C-alpha positions as CSV (number, residue, x, y, z in Angstrom):
1,M,-232.9,-30.7,50.4
2,T,-232.0,-33.0,52.7
3,N,-229.2,-32.8,55.7
4,N,-226.5,-35.0,55.0
5,T,-224.3,-34.6,58.0
6,F,-223.2,-36.7,60.7
7,P,-223.6,-35.2,63.6
8,R,-223.3,-36.9,67.4
9,S,-226.8,-37.6,67.1
10,V,-226.3,-40.1,65.0
11,R,-223.8,-41.8,66.2
12,L,-223.9,-44.8,69.1
13,L,-221.7,-43.6,71.9
14,R,-222.3,-45.4,74.8
15,T,-222.0,-48.6,75.8
16,E,-225.6,-49.0,77.0
17,E,-226.5,-48.1,73.1
18,Y,-224.0,-51.1,71.8
19,D,-225.2,-53.4,74.3
20,K,-228.7,-52.7,73.1
21,V,-227.7,-54.0,69.7
22,F,-225.9,-56.4,71.0
23,K,-228.6,-58.0,72.8
24,N,-230.9,-59.3,70.0
25,P,-229.9,-58.2,66.6
26,V,-230.9,-58.5,62.7
27,R,-227.6,-59.7,61.1
28,A,-226.4,-58.7,57.6
29,S,-222.9,-60.0,56.5
30,E,-220.5,-60.1,53.2
31,P,-217.0,-60.9,53.6
32,G,-214.8,-59.2,55.7
33,V,-218.1,-57.0,57.3
34,L,-220.4,-58.3,59.8
35,V,-223.7,-55.8,60.5
36,L,-225.5,-55.9,63.3
37,A,-229.2,-54.0,63.6
38,R,-231.7,-53.0,65.9
39,K,-234.7,-50.9,65.6
40,N,-234.7,-47.9,67.6
41,E,-237.4,-46.3,69.4
42,D,-235.2,-43.7,71.3
43,T,-234.5,-41.0,68.7
44,Q,-236.0,-40.2,65.2
45,C,-233.0,-41.2,62.9
46,S,-230.8,-44.0,62.4
47,R,-227.5,-44.4,64.0
48,L,-224.2,-45.9,63.8
49,G,-221.4,-47.6,65.8
50,L,-218.4,-49.0,64.5
51,V,-216.1,-52.0,65.9
52,I,-213.0,-51.9,64.2
53,P,-210.7,-53.9,66.4
54,K,-206.5,-53.8,66.0
55,K,-206.4,-57.6,65.7
56,I,-208.3,-57.6,62.0
57,L,-206.5,-54.6,61.1
58,K,-203.4,-53.9,62.9
59,R,-202.5,-50.1,61.5
60,A,-204.4,-47.3,62.8
61,V,-204.6,-46.1,59.2
62,W,-206.4,-49.0,57.9
63,R,-208.9,-49.0,60.7
64,N,-209.4,-45.4,60.1
65,R,-209.8,-45.7,56.2
66,V,-212.6,-48.4,56.8
67,K,-214.3,-46.3,59.4
68,R,-214.2,-43.4,57.2
69,I,-215.7,-45.1,54.2
70,A,-218.3,-46.6,56.7
71,R,-219.5,-43.4,57.9
72,E,-219.7,-41.9,54.5
73,T,-221.7,-44.5,52.8
74,F,-223.9,-44.2,56.2
75,R,-224.0,-40.4,56.1
76,L,-225.1,-40.6,52.2
77,N,-227.9,-43.3,52.6
78,Q,-229.2,-42.1,55.9
79,H,-232.4,-41.0,55.2
80,S,-233.4,-44.4,53.0
81,I,-232.8,-46.5,56.4
82,P,-235.1,-46.7,58.8
83,N,-234.6,-46.4,62.6
84,L,-232.4,-48.8,63.3
85,D,-229.4,-49.0,65.4
86,L,-226.4,-50.2,63.4
87,V,-223.3,-51.6,64.2
88,I,-220.2,-52.6,61.9
89,I,-217.8,-55.2,63.0
90,A,-214.8,-55.9,61.1
91,R,-213.9,-59.4,60.2
92,P,-210.9,-60.8,58.4
93,K,-210.6,-60.5,55.1
94,I,-212.0,-56.8,54.9
95,E,-208.4,-55.9,54.2
96,N,-208.5,-57.2,51.0
97,L,-211.4,-54.6,49.5
98,N,-210.4,-51.6,48.2
99,N,-212.1,-48.6,48.7
100,E,-214.9,-48.8,46.1
101,E,-215.3,-52.5,47.1
102,L,-216.0,-51.8,50.6
103,S,-218.2,-48.7,49.5
104,S,-220.3,-50.7,47.4
105,V,-220.5,-53.6,50.5
106,F,-221.8,-51.3,53.1
107,K,-224.4,-49.9,50.5
108,R,-225.5,-53.7,50.0
109,L,-225.6,-54.0,53.6
110,W,-227.7,-51.2,54.6
111,L,-230.6,-52.2,51.9
112,Q,-230.0,-56.0,53.2
113,I,-230.5,-55.0,56.7
114,S,-233.5,-52.5,56.1
115,H,-235.5,-54.6,54.2
116,R,-235.0,-57.7,56.8
117,L,-236.1,-55.1,59.5
118,V,-238.8,-53.9,57.7
119,K,-240.8,-57.2,57.4
């Protein structure tokens, strides 16, 4: 059985880790969400970072909802994603998506980014 936890080792934590992804990323986007990715040579697993600005989602409850759904879809799909560093950036119109739509958007983006980086 696979381990579907979300420990610190699968998170982007430091500024240097985010900067590596921002320098030369592969992009995938849907209305309201942008995902930047880069191959990860440092660890043996995919890692996730989140950028959910107050300017886009004013209330902490709204930002936390997006983070929670992003983490959950990543956690459930992390074994099908190759070794990548992923950064999710919230964009305008993300507030119009309900939980199910947001979850399906993240799943589609994981697949898109995986296919683009495997090529």
